[in-house]
Backbone as CSV, one residue per row, in Angstrom:
resi,resn,N_x,N_y,N_z,CA_x,CA_y,CA_z,C_x,C_y,C_z
1,MET,35.064,-25.415,11.340,34.301,-25.371,10.094,32.801,-25.473,10.365
2,LYS,32.455,-26.377,11.279,31.047,-26.554,11.621,30.458,-25.274,12.175
3,LYS,31.225,-24.593,13.019,30.742,-23.333,13.599,30.541,-22.287,12.513
4,PHE,31.409,-22.322,11.483,31.290,-21.357,10.393,29.970,-21.542,9.655
5,PHE,29.641,-22.804,9.347,28.399,-23.078,8.632,27.184,-22.687,9.456
6,ILE,27.248,-22.912,10.775,26.148,-22.516,11.653,25.980,-21.010,11.641
7,PHE,27.119,-20.290,11.698,27.073,-18.823,11.675,26.511,-18.323,10.349
8,ALA,26.975,-18.956,9.241,26.506,-18.535,7.912,25.010,-18.763,7.773
9,ALA,24.530,-19.897,8.264,23.100,-20.196,8.186,22.294,-19.211,9.007
10,ALA,22.791,-18.891,10.211,22.093,-17.940,11.078,22.040,-16.560,10.443
11,SER,23.145,-16.160,9.784,23.191,-14.849,9.124,22.203,-14.789,7.976
12,THR,22.106,-15.892,7.228,21.160,-15.942,6.105,19.732,-15.814,6.592
13,LEU,19.405,-16.528,7.667,18.054,-16.461,8.225,17.749,-15.070,8.739
14,ALA,18.719,-14.435,9.372,18.512,-13.085,9.905,18.248,-12.107,8.768
15,PHE,18.997,-12.265,7.659,18.781,-11.394,6.501,17.396,-11.602,5.924
16,ALA,17.014,-12.869,5.806,15.699,-13.188,5.253,14.593,-12.644,6.115
17,ALA,14.791,-12.634,7.437,13.768,-12.140,8.363,13.553,-10.653,8.190
18,CYS,14.588,-9.947,7.706,14.472,-8.497,7.550,13.892,-8.117,6.195
19,LYS,14.105,-8.977,5.194,13.699,-8.636,3.832,12.260,-9.075,3.587
20,ASN,11.331,-8.153,3.701,9.929,-8.473,3.530,9.339,-7.927,2.248
21,SER,9.899,-6.873,1.701,9.278,-6.256,0.544,10.305,-5.474,-0.256
22,GLU,9.858,-4.958,-1.386,10.757,-4.245,-2.292,10.302,-2.809,-2.522
23,GLY,9.358,-2.315,-1.750,8.848,-0.961,-1.937,9.566,0.055,-1.070
24,ASP,9.291,1.340,-1.342,9.812,2.411,-0.496,9.107,2.372,0.860
25,GLN,9.846,2.578,1.920,9.245,2.601,3.250,8.515,3.934,3.442
26,ALA,7.207,3.884,3.565,6.429,5.117,3.739,6.689,5.710,5.121
27,LYS,6.759,7.022,5.178,6.873,7.709,6.464,5.464,7.973,6.985
28,THR,5.285,7.853,8.276,3.962,8.064,8.861,3.984,9.214,9.862
29,ALA,2.838,9.850,10.016,2.698,10.972,10.948,1.232,11.082,11.341
30,GLU,0.952,12.009,12.228,-0.433,12.250,12.621,-1.211,12.845,11.443
31,THR,-2.512,12.770,11.523,-3.385,13.285,10.472,-3.063,14.744,10.159
32,GLN,-2.993,15.079,8.864,-2.690,16.437,8.419,-3.919,17.055,7.749
33,GLU,-3.880,18.360,7.574,-4.980,19.048,6.902,-5.005,18.653,5.433
34,VAL,-6.166,18.300,4.937,-6.313,17.875,3.547,-6.116,19.070,2.609
35,ALA,-5.355,18.861,1.528,-5.086,19.929,0.565,-6.371,20.352,-0.140
36,LYS,-6.548,21.643,-0.282,-7.719,22.161,-0.978,-7.547,21.939,-2.472
37,GLN,-8.506,21.286,-3.104,-8.424,21.012,-4.529,-8.797,22.253,-5.336
38,SER,-7.944,22.595,-6.272,-8.222,23.733,-7.151,-7.750,23.394,-8.558
39,GLY,-8.320,24.063,-9.533,-7.954,23.823,-10.915,-8.879,22.817,-11.590
40,SER,-8.369,22.139,-12.582,-9.159,21.169,-13.349,-9.302,19.854,-12.592
41,VAL,-10.458,19.212,-12.744,-10.734,17.951,-12.046,-10.601,16.781,-13.022
42,TYR,-9.829,15.786,-12.613,-9.661,14.556,-13.380,-10.284,13.409,-12.576
43,ASN,-11.037,12.557,-13.252,-11.679,11.427,-12.583,-10.869,10.155,-12.762
44,LEU,-10.751,9.384,-11.699,-9.991,8.145,-11.743,-10.572,7.199,-12.794
45,ASP,-9.721,6.712,-13.663,-10.113,5.737,-14.681,-9.966,4.344,-14.066
46,THR,-11.067,3.760,-13.645,-11.014,2.484,-12.932,-10.558,1.331,-13.828
47,THR,-10.740,1.474,-15.132,-10.320,0.423,-16.061,-8.813,0.445,-16.292
48,ALA,-8.250,1.630,-16.409,-6.821,1.765,-16.713,-5.945,1.777,-15.458
49,SER,-6.556,1.910,-14.290,-5.800,1.994,-13.044,-5.699,0.636,-12.348
50,SER,-4.645,0.458,-11.577,-4.494,-0.771,-10.797,-3.871,-0.461,-9.444
51,ILE,-4.393,-1.107,-8.414,-3.822,-1.008,-7.066,-3.581,-2.436,-6.590
52,LYS,-2.318,-2.766,-6.411,-1.947,-4.121,-6.003,-1.437,-4.101,-4.560
53,TRP,-1.845,-5.088,-3.780,-1.367,-5.214,-2.400,-0.612,-6.535,-2.260
54,THR,0.380,-6.534,-1.355,1.141,-7.752,-1.079,1.408,-7.849,0.422
55,GLY,1.128,-9.010,0.979,1.432,-9.282,2.377,2.327,-10.506,2.461
56,TYR,2.995,-10.666,3.602,3.972,-11.744,3.748,3.841,-12.432,5.105
57,HIS,4.390,-13.634,5.175,4.660,-14.236,6.472,5.996,-13.670,6.949
58,LYS,6.389,-13.950,8.161,7.664,-13.475,8.674,8.796,-13.880,7.751
59,GLY,9.755,-12.968,7.576,10.902,-13.256,6.739,10.635,-13.127,5.267
60,GLY,9.487,-12.591,4.894,9.165,-12.421,3.491,8.714,-13.701,2.812
61,LEU,8.337,-14.701,3.609,7.928,-15.986,3.059,6.460,-15.991,2.637
62,ASN,6.120,-16.895,1.725,4.742,-17.111,1.290,3.981,-15.810,1.015
63,PRO,4.434,-15.014,0.070,3.722,-13.760,-0.225,2.295,-14.011,-0.680
64,ARG,1.407,-13.172,-0.215,0.015,-13.180,-0.646,-0.246,-11.847,-1.313
65,PHE,-0.817,-11.859,-2.509,-0.997,-10.606,-3.229,-2.296,-10.631,-4.010
66,GLY,-2.742,-9.437,-4.346,-3.987,-9.318,-5.085,-4.239,-7.876,-5.455
67,ILE,-5.480,-7.570,-5.784,-5.833,-6.219,-6.214,-7.015,-5.700,-5.407
68,ILE,-7.198,-4.404,-5.497,-8.347,-3.750,-4.873,-8.703,-2.542,-5.728
69,LYS,-9.973,-2.191,-5.776,-10.419,-1.122,-6.666,-10.750,0.161,-5.899
70,ALA,-10.636,1.270,-6.608,-10.895,2.577,-5.990,-11.552,3.502,-7.006
71,SER,-12.120,4.581,-6.493,-12.680,5.644,-7.325,-12.272,6.969,-6.697
72,GLY,-12.355,8.033,-7.471,-12.003,9.323,-6.888,-11.622,10.358,-7.915
73,THR,-11.065,11.465,-7.438,-10.694,12.586,-8.307,-9.321,13.139,-7.939
74,VAL,-8.676,13.743,-8.945,-7.412,14.468,-8.763,-7.590,15.849,-9.374
75,SER,-7.117,16.863,-8.688,-7.207,18.225,-9.210,-5.829,18.710,-9.651
76,VAL,-5.808,19.446,-10.761,-4.543,19.919,-11.342,-4.638,21.399,-11.678
77,GLU,-3.590,22.107,-11.327,-3.504,23.533,-11.659,-2.059,23.855,-12.001
78,ASN,-1.837,24.597,-13.081,-0.483,24.939,-13.535,0.393,23.700,-13.683
79,ASN,-0.183,22.662,-14.250,0.532,21.421,-14.553,1.007,20.658,-13.312
80,ALA,0.405,20.923,-12.175,0.791,20.239,-10.932,-0.452,19.815,-10.163
81,ILE,-0.360,18.699,-9.457,-1.476,18.214,-8.648,-1.662,19.117,-7.432
82,THR,-2.884,19.585,-7.232,-3.177,20.416,-6.057,-3.852,19.607,-4.942
83,GLY,-4.479,18.494,-5.298,-5.156,17.685,-4.286,-5.833,16.485,-4.918
84,GLY,-6.417,15.668,-4.076,-7.107,14.489,-4.592,-7.730,13.690,-3.463
85,SER,-8.765,12.952,-3.804,-9.458,12.134,-2.813,-9.880,10.821,-3.470
86,PHE,-9.572,9.696,-2.782,-9.861,8.384,-3.341,-10.620,7.525,-2.334
87,ASN,-11.697,6.915,-2.780,-12.443,5.952,-1.972,-12.061,4.539,-2.419
88,ILE,-11.653,3.713,-1.467,-11.205,2.352,-1.753,-12.298,1.386,-1.315
89,ASP,-12.824,0.649,-2.263,-13.921,-0.291,-1.992,-13.345,-1.590,-1.441
90,MET,-13.436,-1.789,-0.125,-12.842,-2.956,0.518,-13.520,-4.257,0.096
91,ASN,-14.734,-4.166,-0.400,-15.427,-5.364,-0.876,-14.821,-5.916,-2.162
92,THR,-14.011,-5.103,-2.853,-13.393,-5.556,-4.101,-12.044,-6.227,-3.873
93,LEU,-11.613,-6.326,-2.628,-10.327,-6.952,-2.318,-10.331,-8.407,-2.805
94,ILE,-9.377,-8.732,-3.682,-9.287,-10.077,-4.262,-7.845,-10.568,-4.173
95,THR,-7.676,-11.820,-3.763,-6.370,-12.460,-3.735,-6.119,-13.159,-5.068
96,ASP,-4.929,-12.969,-5.616,-4.569,-13.649,-6.856,-4.497,-15.160,-6.612
97,THR,-5.070,-15.932,-7.525,-5.075,-17.389,-7.349,-3.664,-17.964,-7.288
98,ALA,-2.710,-17.300,-7.943,-1.326,-17.779,-7.949,-0.649,-17.592,-6.597
99,ALA,-1.254,-16.799,-5.720,-0.644,-16.511,-4.418,-0.940,-17.581,-3.380
100,VAL,-1.848,-18.479,-3.671,-2.204,-19.529,-2.721,-1.939,-20.883,-3.360
101,ALA,-0.978,-21.618,-2.813,-0.590,-22.905,-3.379,-1.682,-23.946,-3.161
102,ALA,-1.916,-24.767,-4.184,-2.945,-25.795,-4.084,-2.611,-26.807,-2.995
103,ALA,-1.316,-26.981,-2.724,-0.896,-27.958,-1.721,-1.365,-27.597,-0.321
104,GLU,-1.706,-26.338,-0.129,-2.162,-25.908,1.187,-3.616,-26.298,1.440
105,GLY,-4.271,-26.764,0.398,-5.667,-27.175,0.559,-6.615,-26.007,0.706
106,LYS,-6.187,-24.810,0.251,-7.018,-23.618,0.367,-7.175,-22.953,-0.987
107,LYS,-8.182,-22.118,-1.094,-8.423,-21.349,-2.301,-8.180,-19.872,-2.003
108,SER,-7.954,-19.106,-3.065,-7.751,-17.669,-2.883,-8.981,-17.024,-2.251
109,THR,-10.156,-17.567,-2.548,-11.386,-17.009,-1.977,-11.455,-17.214,-0.457
110,ASP,-10.770,-18.247,0.036,-10.720,-18.466,1.483,-9.987,-17.310,2.164
111,LEU,-8.876,-16.882,1.542,-8.120,-15.764,2.105,-8.896,-14.462,1.969
112,ASP,-9.617,-14.306,0.841,-10.454,-13.119,0.670,-11.410,-12.964,1.849
113,GLY,-12.088,-14.058,2.164,-13.054,-14.027,3.259,-12.405,-13.753,4.587
114,HIS,-11.205,-14.314,4.780,-10.488,-14.094,6.047,-10.092,-12.630,6.206
115,LEU,-9.566,-12.042,5.125,-9.142,-10.641,5.184,-10.324,-9.689,5.373
116,LYS,-11.467,-10.042,4.818,-12.647,-9.188,4.932,-13.384,-9.365,6.253
117,SER,-13.038,-10.399,7.005,-13.714,-10.702,8.268,-13.243,-9.760,9.377
118,PRO,-13.883,-9.799,10.552,-13.447,-8.986,11.688,-12.023,-9.289,12.144
119,ASP,-11.439,-10.423,11.676,-10.049,-10.734,12.017,-9.097,-9.667,11.492
120,PHE,-9.470,-9.007,10.379,-8.601,-8.001,9.786,-9.363,-6.706,9.468
121,PHE,-9.953,-6.613,8.272,-10.528,-5.337,7.829,-11.997,-5.142,8.196
122,ASP,-12.670,-6.179,8.620,-14.066,-6.080,9.047,-14.883,-5.268,8.030
123,VAL,-14.913,-5.763,6.806,-15.512,-5.046,5.686,-17.008,-4.780,5.871
124,ALA,-17.694,-5.675,6.562,-19.127,-5.465,6.800,-19.359,-4.169,7.576
125,LYS,-18.449,-3.858,8.488,-18.570,-2.656,9.314,-17.871,-1.460,8.685
126,TYR,-16.751,-1.731,7.989,-15.968,-0.656,7.363,-15.783,-0.978,5.872
127,PRO,-16.809,-0.770,5.054,-16.751,-1.159,3.640,-15.840,-0.285,2.777
128,THR,-15.468,0.884,3.288,-14.675,1.815,2.485,-13.455,2.314,3.240
129,ALA,-12.314,2.292,2.574,-11.111,2.957,3.079,-10.944,4.240,2.270
130,LYS,-10.074,5.133,2.734,-9.976,6.431,2.056,-8.548,6.959,2.069
131,PHE,-8.184,7.633,0.976,-6.895,8.323,0.906,-7.133,9.730,0.389
132,GLU,-6.707,10.729,1.177,-6.889,12.133,0.812,-5.527,12.815,0.796
133,ILE,-5.182,13.412,-0.321,-3.882,14.061,-0.465,-3.786,15.290,0.433
134,THR,-2.663,15.387,1.140,-2.418,16.556,1.993,-1.334,17.465,1.407
135,SER,-0.414,16.900,0.624,0.598,17.719,-0.046,1.288,16.922,-1.144
136,VAL,1.795,17.637,-2.140,2.594,17.048,-3.214,3.800,17.961,-3.405
137,ALA,5.005,17.429,-3.148,6.226,18.228,-3.218,7.183,17.622,-4.244
138,PRO,8.151,18.419,-4.721,9.130,17.896,-5.686,10.002,16.808,-5.054
139,PHE,10.418,15.848,-5.852,11.311,14.777,-5.403,12.751,15.194,-5.635
140,ASP,13.592,15.064,-4.611,15.004,15.415,-4.703,15.823,14.132,-4.576
141,SER,16.339,13.638,-5.696,17.072,12.372,-5.691,18.374,12.423,-4.915
142,SER,18.867,13.628,-4.625,20.098,13.751,-3.833,19.832,13.548,-2.346
143,LYS,18.553,13.645,-1.961,18.190,13.492,-0.553,17.371,12.237,-0.282
144,VAL,16.629,11.804,-1.294,15.726,10.659,-1.112,15.956,9.643,-2.223
145,LYS,15.978,8.377,-1.872,16.093,7.307,-2.846,14.745,6.621,-2.998
146,SER,14.501,6.081,-4.189,13.219,5.426,-4.442,13.389,4.240,-5.379
147,VAL,12.539,3.250,-5.214,12.536,2.112,-6.137,11.836,2.484,-7.438
148,ILE,11.144,3.609,-7.435,10.437,4.068,-8.631,11.402,4.821,-9.538
149,GLU,11.698,4.240,-10.693,12.611,4.899,-11.613,11.962,6.165,-12.171
150,GLY,12.676,7.258,-12.068,12.166,8.521,-12.579,11.162,9.188,-11.659
151,ALA,11.227,8.888,-10.353,10.314,9.520,-9.384,10.409,11.034,-9.493
152,THR,9.253,11.686,-9.435,9.203,13.148,-9.622,8.717,13.906,-8.399
153,ASN,7.962,13.213,-7.532,7.318,13.912,-6.423,7.299,13.086,-5.137
154,ILE,7.073,13.804,-4.044,6.809,13.184,-2.750,5.347,13.472,-2.425
155,VAL,4.568,12.428,-2.279,3.129,12.567,-2.025,2.828,12.226,-0.571
156,SER,2.030,13.069,0.066,1.566,12.805,1.428,0.040,12.804,1.433
157,GLY,-0.522,11.933,2.256,-1.973,11.886,2.345,-2.460,11.150,3.569
158,ASN,-3.677,11.437,3.955,-4.299,10.755,5.094,-4.930,9.458,4.607
159,LEU,-4.430,8.331,5.137,-4.969,7.024,4.772,-5.819,6.504,5.929
160,THR,-7.097,6.273,5.653,-8.023,5.768,6.661,-8.325,4.300,6.383
161,LEU,-8.005,3.452,7.356,-8.333,2.032,7.308,-9.153,1.713,8.552
162,LYS,-10.321,1.137,8.347,-11.257,0.893,9.447,-11.584,2.231,10.111
163,ASP,-11.276,2.379,11.397,-11.653,3.609,12.096,-10.449,4.457,12.484
164,LYS,-9.308,4.234,11.813,-8.108,5.001,12.162,-7.499,5.647,10.925
165,THR,-7.041,6.907,11.085,-6.431,7.663,10.002,-4.988,8.007,10.351
166,VAL,-4.073,7.711,9.432,-2.651,8.001,9.610,-2.155,8.682,8.339
167,ASN,-1.323,9.695,8.482,-0.742,10.363,7.322,0.467,9.564,6.836
168,VAL,0.516,9.278,5.534,1.630,8.537,4.951,2.284,9.359,3.846
169,THR,3.612,9.222,3.727,4.376,9.967,2.737,5.258,9.003,1.950
170,PHE,5.255,9.133,0.621,6.009,8.202,-0.207,6.381,8.862,-1.543
171,PRO,7.454,8.387,-2.189,7.830,8.906,-3.504,6.869,8.404,-4.579
172,ALA,6.752,9.167,-5.658,5.885,8.776,-6.763,6.383,9.401,-8.056
173,LYS,6.019,8.749,-9.146,6.282,9.310,-10.465,4.968,9.867,-10.988
174,VAL,4.909,11.176,-11.145,3.675,11.856,-11.544,3.844,12.425,-12.943
175,SER,2.847,12.199,-13.770,2.840,12.767,-15.118,1.507,13.461,-15.351
176,VAL,1.564,14.681,-15.854,0.353,15.487,-16.074,0.303,15.955,-17.519
177,SER,-0.836,15.724,-18.153,-1.056,16.243,-19.497,-2.402,16.951,-19.525
178,GLU,-2.768,17.451,-20.670,-4.024,18.171,-20.786,-5.221,17.267,-20.535
179,THR,-5.063,15.975,-20.804,-6.202,15.051,-20.697,-6.045,13.970,-19.635
180,GLU,-4.831,13.786,-19.100,-4.615,12.665,-18.186,-3.576,12.954,-17.115
181,VAL,-3.800,12.365,-15.947,-2.827,12.391,-14.851,-2.504,10.950,-14.497
182,SER,-1.216,10.636,-14.370,-0.829,9.298,-13.939,0.071,9.400,-12.712
183,VAL,-0.119,8.464,-11.786,0.674,8.413,-10.557,1.140,6.978,-10.357
184,GLU,2.453,6.800,-10.266,3.036,5.471,-10.072,3.841,5.463,-8.779
185,SER,3.576,4.499,-7.918,4.318,4.407,-6.658,4.330,2.968,-6.162
186,LYS,5.264,2.688,-5.262,5.373,1.366,-4.654,5.954,1.563,-3.263
187,PHE,5.095,1.437,-2.256,5.546,1.756,-0.902,5.028,0.742,0.110
188,VAL,5.620,0.785,1.284,5.316,-0.183,2.341,4.780,0.540,3.570
189,ILE,3.691,0.024,4.124,3.152,0.548,5.379,3.183,-0.553,6.435
190,ASN,3.133,-0.141,7.693,3.099,-1.074,8.814,1.654,-1.199,9.283
191,ARG,1.077,-2.388,9.126,-0.350,-2.575,9.435,-0.684,-2.247,10.892
192,SER,0.277,-2.402,11.779,-0.005,-2.139,13.195,-0.258,-0.657,13.459
193,ASP,0.191,0.233,12.545,-0.082,1.668,12.703,-1.583,1.954,12.631
194,TRP,-2.321,1.052,12.005,-3.779,1.179,11.917,-4.496,0.180,12.840
195,GLY,-3.729,-0.433,13.725,-4.316,-1.383,14.660,-4.765,-2.673,14.023
196,LEU,-4.194,-3.011,12.866,-4.578,-4.233,12.163,-3.761,-5.415,12.687
197,THR,-4.331,-6.166,13.587,-3.673,-7.340,14.140,-4.595,-8.546,14.027
198,TYR,-3.985,-9.704,13.912,-4.750,-10.947,13.874,-4.875,-11.470,15.299
199,LYS,-6.099,-11.547,15.779,-6.378,-11.909,17.174,-5.848,-10.802,18.071
200,THR,-4.794,-11.011,18.825,-4.311,-9.970,19.730,-2.834,-9.695,19.470
201,GLU,-2.393,-8.479,19.813,-0.990,-8.094,19.650,-0.112,-9.069,20.436
202,GLY,0.898,-9.612,19.754,1.806,-10.543,20.416,1.373,-11.994,20.345
203,ASN,0.149,-12.234,19.872,-0.323,-13.604,19.720,0.552,-14.310,18.671
204,PRO,0.936,-15.586,18.903,1.790,-16.297,17.945,1.234,-16.273,16.521
205,ALA,-0.092,-16.328,16.382,-0.703,-16.303,15.049,-0.446,-14.960,14.368
206,ASP,-0.466,-13.872,15.148,-0.202,-12.547,14.600,1.297,-12.361,14.359
207,TRP,2.110,-12.877,15.248,3.558,-12.725,15.139,4.076,-13.366,13.861
208,GLY,3.439,-14.455,13.421,3.899,-15.155,12.229,3.614,-14.426,10.930
209,ILE,2.861,-13.325,10.994,2.539,-12.537,9.804,3.349,-11.246,9.839
210,SER,4.044,-10.944,8.748,4.810,-9.708,8.691,3.883,-8.502,8.860
211,LYS,4.368,-7.481,9.504,3.579,-6.261,9.668,3.607,-5.381,8.415
212,ASP,4.522,-5.711,7.503,4.637,-4.928,6.275,3.538,-5.278,5.271
213,ILE,2.917,-4.257,4.726,1.994,-4.415,3.605,2.503,-3.520,2.483
214,GLU,2.732,-4.118,1.335,3.239,-3.365,0.190,2.080,-2.932,-0.706
215,ILE,2.081,-1.668,-1.068,1.050,-1.113,-1.945,1.723,-0.632,-3.232
216,GLN,1.269,-1.154,-4.355,1.801,-0.737,-5.647,0.671,-0.086,-6.453
217,MET,0.824,1.198,-6.716,-0.217,1.948,-7.422,0.215,2.357,-8.817
218,ASN,-0.656,2.162,-9.746,-0.497,2.679,-11.106,-1.834,3.317,-11.455
219,VAL,-1.984,4.565,-11.063,-3.274,5.250,-11.134,-3.328,6.213,-12.298
220,LYS,-4.416,6.172,-13.026,-4.634,7.117,-14.121,-5.985,7.808,-13.935
221,ALA,-5.974,9.111,-14.101,-7.213,9.888,-14.007,-7.354,10.725,-15.271
222,LYS,-8.588,10.865,-15.753,-8.824,11.570,-17.007,-9.910,12.635,-16.852
223,LYS,-9.828,13.642,-17.698,-10.846,14.698,-17.696,-12.161,14.156,-18.231
């Protein structure tokens, strides 16, 4: 009986170690050619749009989350997105106060400063990140599953963080009207693909932080 409980506990811990996020796992590839924008131009509505980020300790413990702001444009032709480019202002990165427990003796602003420091994003040197659409294809639910209910498209784009660019692909729910474009997605990237490590690769301090970063976008652009 004792061995059973030990096995059950070990299995639970192993499961917890694997479960870090609830987003779609983004596929990554080398940098692709940016899609040529054609048709009508829609400007990102910074007030109506939200970009939320979530990071974890190993095993999905102690989630840290917050928001970051962006600006940019989306182009539409024949009721479909032809391209888009977004500038992400790394100086606007903010940790939600609810993500940092008071018992830890820290404030959300402490984490903000840590993330913006050379330990991670080095915002003083790299104040802007960028996402440029490379393709938008139809979503086939018989081949791809998504956490986004009613996903309509597969979006690919070059994501630049600091001095490295990686192409990422993820499902999204896209809606296009005469006056507005909305894009909803929730996906996970591996920070090490952009060389984002705390101290050095393999350092115990870095090992204790999950490599998964979850990005939840609810973007609206208007004419």
